[in-house]
Z-matrix of the N, CA and C atoms (Angstrom, degrees):
N
C 1 1.481
C 2 1.539 1 111.39
N 3 1.268 2 116.75 1 141.02
C 4 1.405 3 120.45 2 -174.97
C 5 1.590 4 112.98 3 -64.94
N 6 1.330 5 114.00 4 -34.15
C 7 1.465 6 119.81 5 178.38
C 8 1.552 7 110.03 6 -56.91
N 9 1.333 8 112.70 7 -47.42
C 10 1.459 9 122.69 8 -178.35
C 11 1.570 10 111.10 9 -60.97
N 12 1.318 11 111.67 10 -41.29
C 13 1.458 12 120.13 11 178.12
C 14 1.551 13 111.31 12 -58.63
N 15 1.396 14 111.45 13 -45.43
C 16 1.531 15 118.42 14 178.39
C 17 1.532 16 109.35 15 -57.21
N 18 1.304 17 116.33 16 -49.40
C 19 1.418 18 121.03 17 -175.97
C 20 1.508 19 113.78 18 -63.02
N 21 1.359 20 117.47 19 -38.32
C 22 1.478 21 124.84 20 177.72
C 23 1.516 22 107.20 21 -66.36
N 24 1.336 23 120.20 22 -44.42
C 25 1.449 24 121.27 23 -179.20
C 26 1.518 25 111.26 24 -67.55
N 27 1.327 26 118.75 25 -31.84
C 28 1.441 27 121.01 26 178.53
C 29 1.519 28 109.95 27 -65.72
N 30 1.285 29 115.50 28 -41.03
C 31 1.515 30 121.67 29 -177.31
C 32 1.555 31 105.63 30 -68.41
N 33 1.399 32 116.50 31 -39.92
C 34 1.478 33 115.62 32 178.87
C 35 1.513 34 112.93 33 -67.75
N 36 1.295 35 117.42 34 -34.88
C 37 1.473 36 124.70 35 175.02
C 38 1.530 37 112.84 36 -61.46
N 39 1.438 38 113.04 37 -44.04
C 40 1.432 39 118.68 38 176.23
C 41 1.567 40 113.79 39 -61.13
N 42 1.409 41 114.40 40 -41.10
C 43 1.384 42 119.55 41 177.84
C 44 1.571 43 113.03 42 -65.28
N 45 1.314 44 112.62 43 -34.77
C 46 1.494 45 120.20 44 -177.53
C 47 1.574 46 108.19 45 -82.83
N 48 1.289 47 115.65 46 -2.64
C 49 1.574 48 119.85 47 -178.59
C 50 1.519 49 112.31 48 60.18
N 51 1.402 50 113.56 49 33.73
C 52 1.439 51 118.11 50 174.66
C 53 1.505 52 107.69 51 -96.93
N 54 1.388 53 110.32 52 95.37
C 55 1.467 54 119.40 53 -172.69
C 56 1.509 55 114.35 54 -67.26
N 57 1.367 56 115.27 55 -37.98
C 58 1.495 57 119.34 56 -178.45
C 59 1.558 58 110.24 57 -65.45
N 60 1.319 59 113.01 58 -44.03
C 61 1.506 60 117.76 59 -178.99
C 62 1.536 61 110.68 60 -67.18
N 63 1.354 62 113.92 61 -43.82
C 64 1.433 63 117.50 62 179.41
C 65 1.461 64 114.08 63 -64.72
N 66 1.306 65 120.84 64 -38.35
C 67 1.413 66 124.07 65 178.79
C 68 1.536 67 112.41 66 -70.58
N 69 1.286 68 116.12 67 -40.28
C 70 1.445 69 122.09 68 177.84
C 71 1.510 70 110.75 69 -62.47
N 72 1.333 71 118.91 70 -47.27
C 73 1.433 72 124.26 71 -179.85
C 74 1.583 73 108.18 72 -65.67
N 75 1.359 74 117.25 73 -36.37
C 76 1.322 75 122.49 74 -179.50
C 77 1.562 76 114.54 75 -60.01
N 78 1.373 77 113.09 76 -40.51
C 79 1.490 78 121.56 77 176.78
C 80 1.496 79 108.86 78 -65.43
N 81 1.348 80 119.82 79 -43.12
C 82 1.412 81 125.66 80 -179.71
C 83 1.513 82 109.94 81 -63.41
N 84 1.281 83 115.96 82 -49.50
C 85 1.500 84 119.67 83 176.97
C 86 1.496 85 112.49 84 -58.53
N 87 1.335 86 117.71 85 -44.15
C 88 1.516 87 119.18 86 -178.80
C 89 1.553 88 108.73 87 -62.47
N 90 1.339 89 117.66 88 -40.63
C 91 1.400 90 117.89 89 179.31
C 92 1.602 91 112.46 90 -66.04
N 93 1.359 92 112.72 91 -37.13
C 94 1.471 93 117.10 92 177.94
C 95 1.472 94 112.02 93 -68.19
N 96 1.347 95 118.68 94 -30.03
C 97 1.464 96 124.11 95 176.52
C 98 1.449 97 110.55 96 -67.02
N 99 1.356 98 120.46 97 -38.01
C 100 1.389 99 123.01 98 176.58
C 101 1.530 100 111.77 99 -65.16
N 102 1.267 101 118.25 100 -39.52
C 103 1.489 102 122.77 101 179.03
C 104 1.599 103 107.07 102 -67.06
N 105 1.371 104 115.64 103 -39.05
C 106 1.457 105 124.47 104 179.95
C 107 1.574 106 106.82 105 -57.25
N 108 1.328 107 116.15 106 -45.58
C 109 1.481 108 120.82 107 -176.89
C 110 1.563 109 106.51 108 -65.48
N 111 1.312 110 116.87 109 -46.39
C 112 1.428 111 118.26 110 178.33
C 113 1.527 112 114.39 111 -57.41
N 114 1.334 113 115.57 112 -41.66
C 115 1.450 114 121.80 113 -178.23
C 116 1.513 115 109.94 114 -70.62
N 117 1.319 116 119.19 115 -35.24
C 118 1.521 117 119.30 116 173.06
C 119 1.503 118 112.26 117 -65.84
N 120 1.265 119 116.78 118 -32.00
C 121 1.511 120 118.48 119 -179.48
C 122 1.530 121 107.61 120 -70.56
N 123 1.313 122 115.78 121 -21.19
C 124 1.484 123 118.71 122 174.66
C 125 1.585 124 113.30 123 -95.67
N 126 1.326 125 115.40 124 11.44
C 127 1.444 126 122.48 125 -175.08
C 128 1.536 127 112.27 126 59.90
N 129 1.315 128 116.12 127 41.56
C 130 1.452 129 120.31 128 178.08
C 131 1.523 130 109.76 129 -133.92
N 132 1.334 131 116.83 130 157.72
C 133 1.408 132 122.70 131 178.02
C 134 1.536 133 113.72 132 -92.85
N 135 1.326 134 118.18 133 156.07
C 136 1.394 135 121.95 134 172.88
C 137 1.480 136 110.14 135 -69.17
N 138 1.370 137 118.31 136 129.19
C 139 1.440 138 124.83 137 -176.65
C 140 1.561 139 109.52 138 -106.98
N 141 1.291 140 116.30 139 166.59
C 142 1.432 141 120.85 140 175.53
C 143 1.533 142 109.05 141 -63.27
N 144 1.323 143 117.54 142 -35.49
C 145 1.479 144 123.86 143 179.17
C 146 1.531 145 109.55 144 -60.91
N 147 1.364 146 118.13 145 -39.97
C 148 1.471 147 125.33 146 178.13
C 149 1.578 148 105.78 147 -63.59
N 150 1.294 149 119.36 148 -48.55
C 151 1.419 150 121.93 149 -178.15
C 152 1.612 151 111.51 150 -65.64
N 153 1.344 152 114.49 151 -41.68
C 154 1.442 153 114.78 152 173.10
C 155 1.518 154 113.68 153 -54.89
N 156 1.325 155 114.40 154 -47.68
C 157 1.442 156 120.97 155 176.18
C 158 1.466 157 114.69 156 -49.87
N 159 1.365 158 114.39 157 -45.79
C 160 1.461 159 121.66 158 179.94
C 161 1.523 160 107.09 159 -65.78
N 162 1.267 161 117.34 160 -43.72
C 163 1.518 162 117.85 161 177.46
C 164 1.519 163 115.36 162 -58.42
N 165 1.361 164 112.79 163 -41.60
C 166 1.504 165 119.27 164 177.88
C 167 1.472 166 111.29 165 -64.48
N 168 1.294 167 120.20 166 -40.62
C 169 1.462 168 127.18 167 178.43
C 170 1.529 169 108.89 168 -64.67
N 171 1.313 170 117.72 169 -40.46
C 172 1.368 171 121.21 170 -178.61
C 173 1.473 172 113.64 171 -70.47
N 174 1.330 173 117.79 172 -35.17
C 175 1.480 174 124.18 173 174.04
C 176 1.539 175 110.04 174 -59.14
N 177 1.351 176 110.96 175 -48.71
C 178 1.554 177 115.57 176 178.13
C 179 1.541 178 111.54 177 -58.78
N 180 1.360 179 116.17 178 -42.17
C 181 1.451 180 119.36 179 -173.97
C 182 1.639 181 105.64 180 -67.93
N 183 1.309 182 115.92 181 -45.46
C 184 1.483 183 117.95 182 177.10
C 185 1.406 184 115.59 183 -58.50
N 186 1.420 185 117.93 184 -38.81
C 187 1.463 186 124.54 185 179.34
C 188 1.589 187 109.47 186 -68.69
N 189 1.332 188 117.67 187 -33.16
C 190 1.431 189 118.79 188 175.15
C 191 1.582 190 108.56 189 -70.59
N 192 1.258 191 116.39 190 -38.84
C 193 1.523 192 119.47 191 -174.38
C 194 1.578 193 101.55 192 -68.93
N 195 1.351 194 118.50 193 -43.06
C 196 1.534 195 120.63 194 -176.68
C 197 1.518 196 107.97 195 -60.73
N 198 1.322 197 120.07 196 -36.17
C 199 1.442 198 121.04 197 -177.11
C 200 1.584 199 107.10 198 -67.22
N 201 1.303 200 118.87 199 -38.21
C 202 1.501 201 119.88 200 175.40
C 203 1.481 202 111.56 201 -58.11
N 204 1.364 203 115.69 202 -46.13
C 205 1.524 204 120.85 203 179.22
C 206 1.595 205 109.60 204 -62.34
N 207 1.292 206 119.33 205 -36.42
C 208 1.353 207 122.90 206 -177.19
C 209 1.477 208 109.29 207 -63.80
N 210 1.414 209 115.79 208 -45.92
C 211 1.472 210 124.15 209 178.87
C 212 1.467 211 112.85 210 -59.40
N 213 1.327 212 114.52 211 -35.17
C 214 1.453 213 121.96 212 -178.88
C 215 1.543 214 114.11 213 -83.66
N 216 1.384 215 112.13 214 -10.04
C 217 1.496 216 117.55 215 -179.25
C 218 1.529 217 113.54 216 70.60
N 219 1.343 218 117.18 217 31.33
C 220 1.450 219 121.90 218 177.13
C 221 1.557 220 111.68 219 -95.74
N 222 1.297 221 113.51 220 84.30
C 223 1.506 222 119.28 221 -171.29
C 224 1.488 223 111.15 222 -64.71
N 225 1.363 224 120.63 223 -33.42
C 226 1.480 225 118.14 224 -178.31
C 227 1.541 226 109.24 225 -71.77
N 228 1.295 227 119.29 226 -32.84
C 229 1.440 228 120.44 227 178.53
C 230 1.553 229 110.03 228 -74.82
N 231 1.361 230 115.51 229 -34.14
C 232 1.415 231 117.41 230 175.55
C 233 1.542 232 114.48 231 -63.61
N 234 1.317 233 115.24 232 -39.30
C 235 1.519 234 123.25 233 175.85
C 236 1.559 235 109.10 234 -60.54
N 237 1.368 236 112.12 235 -46.48
C 238 1.595 237 117.97 236 -179.72
C 239 1.545 238 107.24 237 -59.87
N 240 1.382 239 117.26 238 -44.80
C 241 1.419 240 118.47 239 178.92
C 242 1.494 241 113.30 240 -63.77
N 243 1.336 242 117.25 241 -37.29
C 244 1.465 243 119.22 242 178.20
C 245 1.532 244 110.19 243 -61.19
N 246 1.341 245 118.97 244 -43.44
C 247 1.454 246 122.11 245 177.82
C 248 1.494 247 112.93 246 -65.37
N 249 1.334 248 119.47 247 -39.70
C 250 1.411 249 121.45 248 172.29
C 251 1.484 250 118.25 249 -59.81
N 252 1.347 251 113.71 250 -44.20
C 253 1.457 252 121.77 251 177.87
C 254 1.526 253 110.14 252 -64.03
N 255 1.323 254 119.21 253 -43.40
C 256 1.437 255 124.42 254 175.66
C 257 1.542 256 110.72 255 -58.77
N 258 1.357 257 114.89 256 -42.07
C 259 1.459 258 117.72 257 -178.13
C 260 1.513 259 110.82 258 -62.62
N 261 1.384 260 111.40 259 -52.63
C 262 1.525 261 115.61 260 -177.90
C 263 1.493 262 112.56 261 -62.19
N 264 1.334 263 119.19 262 -39.65
C 265 1.423 264 122.57 263 176.38
C 266 1.523 265 115.46 264 -60.31
N 267 1.375 266 114.96 265 -31.10
C 268 1.449 267 116.92 266 177.95
C 269 1.449 268 116.63 267 -66.91
N 270 1.357 269 119.05 268 -8.92
C 271 1.468 270 123.01 269 177.48
C 272 1.604 271 111.46 270 -97.96
N 273 1.389 272 112.34 271 -12.92
C 274 1.478 273 116.13 272 -179.17
C 275 1.554 274 108.27 273 -85.05
N 276 1.291 275 117.26 274 124.83
C 277 1.501 276 121.47 275 179.13
C 278 1.511 277 109.74 276 -61.22
N 279 1.290 278 115.66 277 155.73
C 280 1.483 279 120.72 278 -179.98
C 281 1.508 280 110.39 279 -66.29
N 282 1.331 281 115.70 280 135.90
C 283 1.465 282 119.83 281 -178.02
C 284 1.593 283 109.67 282 -71.68
N 285 1.261 284 113.99 283 153.79
C 286 1.474 285 118.37 284 -178.25
C 287 1.531 286 106.82 285 -73.36
N 288 1.275 287 114.58 286 147.31
C 289 1.486 288 121.47 287 176.19
C 290 1.477 289 109.31 288 -82.40
N 291 1.376 290 116.94 289 163.44
C 292 1.400 291 121.86 290 -179.11
C 293 1.599 292 110.17 291 -60.61
N 294 1.312 293 117.50 292 -34.12
C 295 1.448 294 120.21 293 179.72
C 296 1.489 295 110.94 294 -68.93
N 297 1.350 296 117.00 295 -37.50
C 298 1.498 297 118.00 296 179.14
C 299 1.515 298 110.52 297 -70.52
N 300 1.279 299 118.98 298 -34.06
C 301 1.467 300 123.80 299 178.29
C 302 1.539 301 104.97 300 -66.17
N 303 1.328 302 115.04 301 -50.84
C 304 1.526 303 115.57 302 178.55
C 305 1.456 304 115.43 303 -55.56
N 306 1.350 305 117.18 304 -37.74
C 307 1.464 306 122.51 305 179.83
C 308 1.448 307 112.37 306 -64.96
N 309 1.342 308 118.63 307 -43.56
C 310 1.457 309 124.99 308 175.90
C 311 1.541 310 111.04 309 -60.71
N 312 1.281 311 117.71 310 -45.63
C 313 1.487 312 123.84 311 -179.24
C 314 1.548 313 108.87 312 -63.15
N 315 1.348 314 117.16 313 -44.88
C 316 1.473 315 120.14 314 -178.50
C 317 1.581 316 109.96 315 -62.37
N 318 1.332 317 119.71 316 -30.95
C 319 1.419 318 120.37 317 -174.79
C 320 1.559 319 111.40 318 -77.48
N 321 1.344 320 115.04 319 -20.27
C 322 1.480 321 120.96 320 178.60
C 323 1.498 322 114.26 321 -68.87
N 324 1.330 323 115.74 322 136.63
C 325 1.477 324 124.26 323 176.26
C 326 1.544 325 108.78 324 -65.65
N 327 1.414 326 112.67 325 -50.92
C 328 1.505 327 118.13 326 -171.64
C 329 1.553 328 103.43 327 -100.25
N 330 1.256 329 116.29 328 113.06
C 331 1.477 330 120.34 329 179.57
C 332 1.558 331 112.30 330 -100.27
N 333 1.304 332 117.47 331 23.88
C 334 1.462 333 121.20 332 175.70
C 335 1.511 334 106.30 333 -67.68
N 336 1.378 335 118.22 334 157.11
C 337 1.429 336 122.61 335 -177.75
C 338 1.551 337 106.93 336 -61.77
N 339 1.307 338 115.97 337 -48.63
C 340 1.542 339 119.08 338 179.75
C 341 1.520 340 112.22 339 -55.70
N 342 1.276 341 118.74 340 -50.87
C 343 1.461 342 118.01 341 -177.63
C 344 1.575 343 111.61 342 -65.13
N 345 1.252 344 116.12 343 -39.81
C 346 1.453 345 118.35 344 -178.41
C 347 1.527 346 109.26 345 -64.97
N 348 1.285 347 118.58 346 -48.59
C 349 1.427 348 124.27 347 -174.51
C 350 1.551 349 107.26 348 -64.95
N 351 1.340 350 118.36 349 -37.52
C 352 1.519 351 120.16 350 -178.51
C 353 1.519 352 105.56 351 -67.11
N 354 1.381 353 117.34 352 -44.88
C 355 1.450 354 116.15 353 179.07
C 356 1.569 355 116.18 354 -60.64
N 357 1.260 356 115.71 355 -38.10
C 358 1.499 357 117.19 356 175.50
C 359 1.456 358 113.96 357 -70.32
N 360 1.368 359 116.88 358 -36.34
C 361 1.507 360 121.16 359 -178.25
C 362 1.538 361 109.96 360 -65.77
N 363 1.368 362 114.11 361 -38.22
C 364 1.531 363 115.69 362 -178.44
C 365 1.487 364 112.44 363 -84.92
N 366 1.369 365 120.85 364 -41.39
C 367 1.401 366 121.25 365 -169.88
C 368 1.618 367 112.54 366 -95.61
N 369 1.289 368 114.30 367 -23.87
C 370 1.527 369 119.73 368 -173.59
C 371 1.455 370 114.61 369 -124.89
N 372 1.284 371 117.64 370 19.43
C 373 1.437 372 123.53 371 179.18
C 374 1.578 373 111.10 372 -50.85
N 375 1.326 374 116.23 373 127.50
C 376 1.471 375 118.06 374 179.43
C 377 1.458 376 114.55 375 83.15
N 378 1.308 377 121.13 376 -10.46
C 379 1.389 378 125.21 377 -175.20
C 380 1.560 379 112.27 378 -103.59
N 381 1.374 380 114.14 379 -12.83
C 382 1.451 381 119.95 380 173.44
C 383 1.456 382 111.99 381 -150.34
N 384 1.326 383 119.19 382 157.63
C 385 1.470 384 122.44 383 171.25
C 386 1.482 385 112.64 384 -83.13
N 387 1.249 386 116.87 385 128.59
C 388 1.491 387 124.70 386 -172.42
C 389 1.508 388 105.32 387 -65.22
N 390 1.293 389 119.83 388 -36.34
C 391 1.488 390 118.41 389 177.54
C 392 1.511 391 111.92 390 -63.75
N 393 1.280 392 114.69 391 -34.32
C 394 1.542 393 117.12 392 -177.77
C 395 1.640 394 104.30 393 -71.65
N 396 1.317 395 117.06 394 -37.86
C 397 1.394 396 120.15 395 -175.12
C 398 1.628 397 106.65 396 -63.53
N 399 1.358 398 113.78 397 -44.34
C 400 1.412 399 116.67 398 179.06
C 401 1.568 400 115.61 399 -63.28
N 402 1.388 401 110.66 400 -37.63
C 403 1.501 402 112.80 401 177.42
C 404 1.541 403 112.72 402 -64.03
N 405 1.306 404 113.66 403 -40.36
C 406 1.526 405 121.63 404 -179.83
C 407 1.516 406 109.52 405 -64.04
N 408 1.353 407 117.01 406 -45.28
C 409 1.461 408 122.23 407 178.75
C 410 1.539 409 109.69 408 -57.60
N 411 1.389 410 115.42 409 -51.10
C 412 1.439 411 119.69 410 -177.57
C 413 1.623 412 110.76 411 -59.16
N 414 1.326 413 116.07 412 -36.20
C 415 1.437 414 118.34 413 -175.26
C 416 1.560 415 109.05 414 -74.86
N 417 1.321 416 116.09 415 -21.03
C 418 1.479 417 122.04 416 178.89
C 419 1.538 418 113.15 417 -79.71
N 420 1.268 419 115.98 418 -23.45
C 421 1.503 420 122.55 419 -174.75
C 422 1.436 421 113.77 420 -87.65
C-alpha cells in the first residue's frame, strides 16, 4: 500500500538525516492520516486512491507556495519547493494516456456517461483526470 511506502521512506529519510525529505513526507502522512480518520468514520479503509488524492492536493499546495516565493524573489526557497514538489510527484503513479482511456471505454458494454464515469472512479481513481475521461467519451459519441 502506498501509505505504508510513505511511512517507510520517512523512516529511511530520518535515519539518513535528510530533514527536507523527512519533513515533506511527514506533512503528506499527516494529511493522509486525517483522510484515514474520515474514512474510518464512514466504516471504510484508506485506499491508495485516497493517498494519491492527498499527494495531488499537496503538489498543488506546494506549487502555490512556490509561486509566492517566486514573486518575492526568494530563489533558495524556490529551489527547496522544487525539490519537495519533485519528491511528492515521485509517489504519484503515471496518468493514463488518452489512448489508454479510449481503450478502456471501448471495452465497456455500457458507454453511457454515468456508467463510464463510475467505472473510472472505482477502477482508475487517481490514474486519470475525470474531466479528460468525459472529454474523450464525448468525442467518441
